[in-house]
KEZA-167489 format. One line per 5 residues: number of its first residue (from 1); their letters; for each residue x, y, z of C-alpha. Coordinates in steps of 0.5 Angstrom, whole numbers. Example, Ala and Ser with C-alpha at 12.3 -4.5 7.8 and 13.67 -1.06 7.14 Angstrom:
! residues 2
1 = AS = 25,-9,16  27,-2,14;
! end
This chain:
! residues 293
1 = MKDEA = 0,0,0  6,5,2  9,4,-5  2,5,-9  1,11,-5;
6 = KDIAT = 8,14,-7  7,12,-14  1,16,-14  4,22,-10  10,22,-15;
11 = QSIDA = 5,22,-21  1,28,-18  8,32,-17  10,31,-24  3,33,-27;
16 = QAAPE = 4,40,-23  11,41,-25  10,39,-33  7,46,-35  13,50,-32;
21 = GEAAT = 18,46,-35  20,46,-42  21,39,-43  14,37,-40  11,31,-44;
26 = KTPAS = 6,33,-49  0,29,-50  -2,25,-56  -7,30,-58  -2,36,-57;
31 = KASES = 2,33,-62  -3,31,-67  -5,39,-67  2,41,-68  3,36,-74;
36 = KAPET = -3,39,-77  -2,46,-76  3,47,-82  -3,44,-87  -8,50,-85;
41 = RAPAK = -3,55,-87  -1,52,-93  -8,54,-97  -7,62,-95  0,62,-98;
46 = KKRTR = -2,59,-105  -8,64,-105  -3,69,-104  2,66,-110  -4,66,-115;
51 = SSKAK = -6,73,-113  1,75,-115  1,72,-121  -6,75,-123  -4,82,-122;
56 = DKAKA = 3,81,-126  -1,78,-132  -6,84,-131  0,89,-131  3,86,-137;
61 = AADAN = -3,86,-141  -4,93,-139  3,95,-141  2,91,-148  -5,95,-149;
66 = AALEA = -2,102,-148  4,100,-152  -1,98,-158  -5,105,-157  2,109,-157;
71 = RIGHS = 4,106,-164  -3,107,-167  -4,114,-164  -10,113,-161  -12,112,-153;
76 = FTDPN = -18,108,-153  -24,110,-148  -27,103,-149  -20,98,-150  -25,92,-152;
81 = LLMQA = -26,95,-159  -18,95,-160  -18,88,-157  -24,86,-162  -20,89,-168;
86 = ITHVS = -14,85,-167  -18,78,-166  -19,73,-171  -25,68,-171  -20,62,-170;
91 = ALKSG = -18,66,-163  -26,66,-161  -28,62,-155  -33,57,-156  -40,60,-155;
96 = RKRGD = -38,67,-158  -41,70,-164  -36,71,-170  -38,78,-169  -34,79,-163;
101 = SYQRL = -28,78,-168  -25,83,-173  -30,82,-178  -35,87,-177  -30,93,-175;
106 = EFLGD = -27,91,-182  -33,92,-186  -34,99,-182  -27,101,-183  -26,99,-190;
111 = HVLGL = -32,105,-192  -29,110,-187  -22,109,-190  -25,110,-197  -29,116,-195;
116 = VVSDM = -23,120,-192  -18,118,-197  -23,120,-202  -24,127,-199  -16,127,-199;
121 = LYHAY = -15,126,-206  -21,131,-208  -17,137,-204  -10,135,-206  -11,134,-214;
126 = PNADE = -16,140,-216  -15,139,-223  -16,131,-223  -22,128,-227  -26,123,-224;
131 = GELSK = -23,117,-227  -16,119,-225  -19,120,-218  -22,113,-218  -15,110,-220;
136 = RLAEL = -11,113,-214  -17,111,-209  -17,104,-211  -9,104,-211  -9,107,-204;
141 = VRKES = -15,103,-201  -13,96,-203  -11,91,-198  -4,91,-200  -3,98,-198;
146 = CADVA = -7,97,-192  -2,91,-190  4,96,-191  1,101,-186  -1,95,-181;
151 = KSLGL = 7,93,-182  9,100,-181  5,100,-174  8,93,-172  1,90,-172;
156 = LDDIK = 3,83,-174  5,80,-167  -1,83,-164  -6,79,-168  -10,74,-164;
161 = LGSVG = -10,67,-167  -13,61,-165  -9,54,-165  -8,54,-173  -1,51,-173;
166 = SSADA = 6,55,-173  7,55,-180  0,57,-182  0,62,-176  5,66,-179;
171 = RLRKS = 2,66,-186  -5,67,-183  -2,73,-180  1,76,-186  -6,75,-190;
176 = ILGDI = -10,78,-185  -6,84,-184  -10,89,-189  -16,87,-186  -14,88,-179;
181 = CEAVI = -12,95,-181  -19,96,-183  -22,94,-177  -17,98,-173  -20,104,-177;
186 = GAIFL = -27,102,-175  -25,101,-168  -22,108,-168  -28,111,-171  -33,108,-166;
191 = DGGHA = -29,110,-160  -27,117,-162  -31,119,-168  -30,121,-175  -25,126,-173;
196 = AADEF = -20,121,-169  -21,116,-175  -19,122,-180  -13,124,-176  -11,116,-176;
201 = VKRNW = -12,116,-184  -9,122,-186  -3,121,-181  -1,114,-185  -4,115,-192;
206 = TERMH = -2,122,-194  5,121,-196  3,114,-200  -2,119,-203  3,123,-206;
211 = KPRRP = 8,118,-207  5,112,-210  9,105,-210  7,104,-217  5,108,-224;
216 = LRDPK = -3,110,-223  -3,110,-231  1,108,-237  6,113,-238  5,113,-246;
221 = TVLQE = -3,114,-245  -1,120,-240  4,123,-245  -1,122,-251  -7,126,-247;
226 = WAQGK = -2,131,-245  0,132,-252  -7,133,-255  -8,138,-249  -3,142,-252;
231 = GLPTP = -5,141,-259  1,137,-261  1,131,-265  1,124,-262  8,122,-260;
236 = VYREV = 13,118,-264  17,112,-262  23,110,-266  28,105,-264  35,108,-264;
241 = ERTGP = 39,102,-262  39,94,-261  44,91,-257  45,84,-253  44,77,-256;
246 = HHDPQ = 38,75,-259  35,71,-253  36,77,-249  36,83,-253  36,91,-250;
251 = FRVAV = 32,96,-254  34,104,-254  28,108,-256  27,115,-257  20,119,-257;
256 = DLPGL = 19,125,-261  14,131,-260  15,137,-264  18,143,-261  21,138,-255;
261 = APAEG = 28,135,-255  27,127,-255  27,123,-249  30,116,-249  29,109,-245;
266 = IGGSK = 32,102,-245  28,96,-244  28,88,-245  23,90,-251  21,95,-255;
271 = RAAEK = 14,97,-251  18,97,-244  23,102,-247  18,106,-250  14,106,-243;
276 = VAASV = 21,108,-240  22,114,-246  15,117,-244  16,117,-237  23,121,-238;
281 = MIERE = 19,126,-242  13,126,-237  18,127,-231  22,132,-235  16,136,-238;
286 = GVGGG = 13,136,-231  7,133,-234  1,131,-229  -3,125,-228  4,121,-227;
291 = NDG = 6,118,-220  7,125,-218  0,128,-220;
! end
């Protein structure tokens, strides 16, 4: 009995001393609680990581959008219009309409571009007739011209495409550059009105208007019409010299008009040489209706 009483007394003392000592024995329940503690903190840490990544992604998107607007030269009140203008149908998520791509904006931009360029031509060439103005307009609003503007603005890498393959991706981006440019014009028109679209078109098309990339009309026709307007006879073309081998000849041709010094041109055929000769005379005499109007 004494031994049992001694054991009971010892247990009582140990129980009282345990809270004060650092090496007190821990119960199974407390150990389980401590082992679970890290698991309850882990989700909070992951949540902060996801939030940080989302903020970084949003900031990167905002920076890219601001850089795109700077290149275009228009700050959008509704950025969604710009995103729609550079989104191809293939990039639309399931359930979205084709109208959420650039297609509708392209339709609008095409007509806005035609109106603004027509107005530019009307005032820039007061002596040009309807036929010449129409030819100049067709040259300036063709898809290739719009694609050139898009390239100059660096829009190639901004186009949003779906999964179409790497090689098809590159080809498709180039093929729709002109459409994207017109869509951007449509977006600017909706966002900022006619004045904003007018400013964009004039900024990117004025130089092209004054310096077409290819002849608007056959130089021989231009020279003949000019001669007739001056009361002169039809220009006469004559072969001056033929050189080179039979399979690859070179022709030197001169064009004559009364009262004017002859003009010469060289080409791989008589007709090509005649066009060069006519162009030389047109430029020398300051004839209108050619590339420089």
